[in-house]
C-alpha positions in Angstrom: -16.6 -13.6 -3.9 -15.8 -17.3 -2.8 -15.3 -18.9 0.6 -11.8 -20.2 2.1 -11.2 -20.4 5.8 -7.9 -19.2 7.0 -6.2 -20.2 10.3 -7.0 -16.6 11.8 -10.8 -17.2 11.0 -11.1 -20.9 11.7 -13.1 -20.4 15.0 -15.1 -17.7 13.6 -17.2 -17.1 10.5 -14.9 -17.5 7.6 -14.8 -16.0 4.2 -13.4 -17.9 1.2 -11.8 -16.5 -1.6 -11.7 -18.0 -4.9 -8.7 -17.5 -7.4 -8.8 -14.0 -9.1 -10.9 -13.9 -12.1 -8.7 -14.5 -15.1 -11.3 -13.7 -17.7 -10.5 -10.1 -17.7 -8.4 -8.8 -20.7 -4.6 -8.1 -20.1 -5.3 -4.4 -20.6 -7.9 -4.5 -17.7 -5.6 -6.0 -15.1 -3.0 -3.6 -13.7 -1.6 -5.9 -11.0 -1.8 -9.7 -10.9 -0.5 -11.4 -7.8 -0.5 -15.4 -8.0 0.3 -17.6 -5.0 2.7 -15.0 -3.4 4.7 -16.2 -0.6 7.6 -14.4 1.3 9.0 -15.6 4.6 11.7 -14.5 7.0 14.2 -16.2 9.3 14.2 -14.8 12.9 16.4 -15.8 15.9 14.2 -17.6 18.3 16.8 -18.8 20.9 19.8 -20.6 21.4 23.4 -19.3 22.2 25.5 -16.8 20.7 27.7 -19.9 19.2 24.7 -22.0 18.3 21.6 -19.6 17.6 18.2 -21.2 16.8 16.1 -19.7 14.0 12.6 -20.2 13.1 11.2 -19.4 9.6 7.7 -17.5 9.3 5.8 -16.4 6.2 4.9 -12.6 6.3 2.8 -13.2 3.2 1.3 -16.6 2.8 0.0 -17.7 -0.7 -1.8 -14.6 -1.5 -3.7 -14.3 -4.8 -5.5 -11.2 -6.2 -5.8 -8.9 -9.1 -6.5 -5.1 -9.4 -8.2 -3.6 -12.2 -6.8 -0.7 -14.1 -8.1 2.7 -12.5 -9.0 0.9 -9.2 -8.3 1.8 -5.8 -7.7 -1.6 -4.0 -7.2 -1.6 -0.2 -5.5 -4.0 2.1 -6.7 -3.6 5.6 -5.2 -5.1 8.5 -3.2 -4.4 11.7 0.5 -3.9 12.3 2.5 -7.1 11.5 -0.3 -8.7 9.5 1.9 -8.8 6.1 0.8 -5.5 4.6 4.1 -3.7 4.0 5.9 -6.8 3.0 3.3 -7.4 0.2 3.9 -3.8 -0.8 7.5 -4.2 -0.9 7.1 -7.4 -3.0 4.9 -5.7 -5.5 7.5 -2.8 -5.8 10.5 -4.9 -6.6 12.2 -4.2 -3.1 11.6 -7.9 -2.2 12.1 -11.0 -4.2 9.1 -13.5 -3.7 10.0 -17.0 -2.3 7.2 -18.3 -4.4 4.6 -17.1 -6.8 4.4 -14.2 -9.3 3.6 -10.5 -9.4 3.1 -8.8 -12.8 2.4 -5.2 -13.4 0.4 -4.9 -16.7 1.8 -8.2 -17.9 5.5 -7.5 -16.7 7.0 -9.7 -14.0 8.4 -7.8 -11.3 11.6 -10.1 -10.9 12.2 -10.7 -14.6 11.2 -7.3 -15.8 12.3 -5.3 -12.8 13.8 -2.2 -14.7 10.5 -2.0 -16.9 8.2 -2.4 -13.8 10.0 0.4 -11.9 9.3 3.0 -14.8 5.5 2.1 -14.3 5.1 2.3 -10.5 6.2 4.4 -7.5 5.7 3.7 -3.8 4.8 6.0 -0.8 5.6 4.5 2.6 4.9 5.5 6.2 8.6 5.6 6.7 9.6 7.7 3.9 13.4 8.5 4.0 14.9 12.0 3.0 18.0 14.1 3.7 16.5 15.9 6.5 18.9 18.9 6.5 17.9 19.5 3.0 14.7 21.4 1.8 11.9 19.6 -0.2 13.1 21.2 -3.5 16.7 20.0 -2.9 15.4 16.5 -2.0 13.1 16.5 -4.9 15.5 17.6 -7.6 18.0 15.1 -6.3 15.5 12.4 -6.9 14.7 13.7 -10.4 18.3 13.5 -11.2 18.5 9.8 -10.1 15.4 9.2 -12.5 17.1 11.2 -15.3 14.3 13.8 -15.2 14.8 17.3 -16.6 15.3 19.5 -13.3 12.9 22.2 -14.6 10.3 19.8 -15.4 10.6 18.0 -12.0 10.6 21.0 -10.1 7.4 22.4 -11.7 5.7 19.1 -11.4 6.5 18.9 -7.7 5.4 22.5 -7.0 2.0 21.6 -8.6 1.6 18.5 -6.4 2.7 20.2 -3.0 0.3 23.1 -3.8 -2.6 20.8 -4.5 -1.7 18.8 -1.0 -1.8 22.3 0.7 1.9 23.0 1.1 2.9 26.7 1.2 5.3 27.8 -1.4 7.8 29.2 1.2 8.1 25.6 2.7 9.4 24.3 -0.6 13.0 26.0 0.5 12.8 25.3 4.3 14.7 22.2 5.8 12.8 19.1 6.1 13.7 18.6 9.6 11.8 21.7 10.6 8.6 20.3 9.0 5.8 18.4 10.7 5.1 14.7 10.1 2.3 15.6 7.9 4.2 18.1 5.7 7.0 15.5 5.2 4.7 13.0 4.0 3.2 15.5 1.4 6.7 15.8 0.1 7.1 12.1 -0.1 3.8 11.9 -2.2 5.3 14.6 -4.4 8.3 12.6 -5.0 6.5 9.6 -6.0 4.7 11.5 -8.6 7.7 13.0 -10.2 7.8 10.1 -12.5 4.1 10.2 -13.4 3.6 6.4 -12.4 0.5 4.6 -13.6 0.5 2.4 -10.6 0.9 3.9 -7.2 1.5 1.7 -4.1 0.7 3.6 -0.9 1.8 1.9 2.2 -0.1 3.4 5.1 0.3 7.0 3.7 -1.9 8.8 6.3 -0.6 7.0 9.3 0.2 9.6 12.1 -1.2 12.6 10.1 -3.4 15.4 11.7 -6.9 15.3 10.4 -6.4 18.3 7.8 -3.3 16.6 6.3 -5.1 13.2 6.5 -8.0 14.7 4.3 -5.7 16.6 1.9 -3.8 13.2 1.1 -7.1 11.3 0.8 -8.6 13.8 -1.6 -5.4 13.7 -3.6 -5.7 10.0 -3.9 -9.3 10.2 -5.3 -8.2 12.8 -7.7 -5.3 10.6 -9.0 -7.8 7.9 -9.7 -10.5 10.0 -11.3 -8.4 12.6 -13.2 -5.1 10.8 -14.0 -6.4 7.2 -14.3 -3.8 5.9 -11.9 -4.3 2.4 -10.4 -3.6 2.5 -6.5 -3.0 -0.1 -4.0 -3.5 1.2 -0.5 -2.5 -0.4 2.9 -4.0 0.8 5.8 -5.5 0.0 9.4 -8.0 3.0 9.2 -11.5 1.7 8.6 -13.0 5.1 7.5 -10.2 5.7 5.1 -10.6 2.3 3.6 -14.5 2.8 3.1 -13.9 6.4 1.6 -11.1 5.6 -0.8 -11.3 2.0 -1.9 -13.3 0.3 -4.5 -12.4 -3.1 -3.2 -10.8 -4.1 0.1 -9.0 -7.2 1.2 -8.7 -8.3 4.9 -5.2 -9.6 5.8 -4.4 -11.5 8.8 -1.2 -13.6 9.7 -0.1 -13.0 6.1 -3.3 -14.5 4.4 -6.2 -12.7 2.7 -9.4 -13.9 4.7 -12.0 -11.9 2.7 -12.2 -9.7 -0.3 -15.0 -7.5 -1.7 -16.6 -4.0 -1.5 -17.1 -2.5 1.8 -20.7 -3.3 1.5 -20.1 -6.8 0.6 -17.9 -7.4 3.5 -20.3 -5.8 6.0 -23.0 -8.0 4.4 -21.0 -11.2 5.1 -21.4 -10.9 8.9 -25.1 -9.7 9.0 -27.3 -6.7 8.6 -26.4 -3.4 10.6 -22.8 -4.4 10.9 -19.8 -2.1 10.4 -16.7 -2.6 8.3 -14.8 -3.0 11.8 -17.3 -5.5 13.0 -16.6 -7.5 9.8 -13.0 -7.2 10.2 -13.0 -8.7 13.7 -15.6 -11.3 12.9 -13.7 -12.6 9.8 -10.1 -12.4 11.1 -10.4 -12.7 14.8 -8.3 -9.7 15.4 -8.9 -6.3 16.5 -7.2 -3.0 15.4 -5.3 -1.3 18.4 -7.1 2.0 19.3 -3.6 3.9 18.7 -3.5 2.2 15.1 -7.0 3.8 14.4 -6.0 7.2 15.6 
């Protein structure tokens, strides 16, 4: 691990990060992000006739790599750039600067090939709520050109593994809890058997049982199915339990990266991961975000 001060951490202990290790072989690197920048223009004032805009960077010169079979966590509060980063990695946003590659394929230049390798689960998964999980999943399978019988069986296996009852497979999604809907979103993501999975706050708002079911499934994907997983979260215990390495993000910048133990060690003996996050970023996670 290296040392670079970020604006967010400039008045506190700062951690610097070196460029990702490029000595790893191409086969070992599943995801390679180099100097990624993504900004947005927002209205800041003016009038209806002459509005004024300001440009801000949601992701600001971020570089890192994820090894094959690794669970890599990006930990930060809402508005820190986590979801923008995930969208850029999943081909949903075009980077303003820098590159993202998945197993050597550029997400912009090789978009179609990249999409065959990965899938994404977000906290705001969209469905046709009047339809059942079965109908939603079979519709998605058709979009991907999957055999409906294979897709249905694969979805059932995943949903059972996540603790969903068989009878719920035929019930309208609008009658299901937030946790059950999120399990359907995970099942949809795995219809295509992706080798890279982008999980954007997948357990936010779930009850403790559903959160545990999803976390155990994530570990199983890594250990049994050799999936590479990028997880964004603001849940400290979740990050410690699931992630092989963790990056702290604040104001669109990575301010520290390492194992949970390494990050705790950076701020002194007896410190928690939350202590490390607050010390290195200068931010706190709101209580409702940790619930």
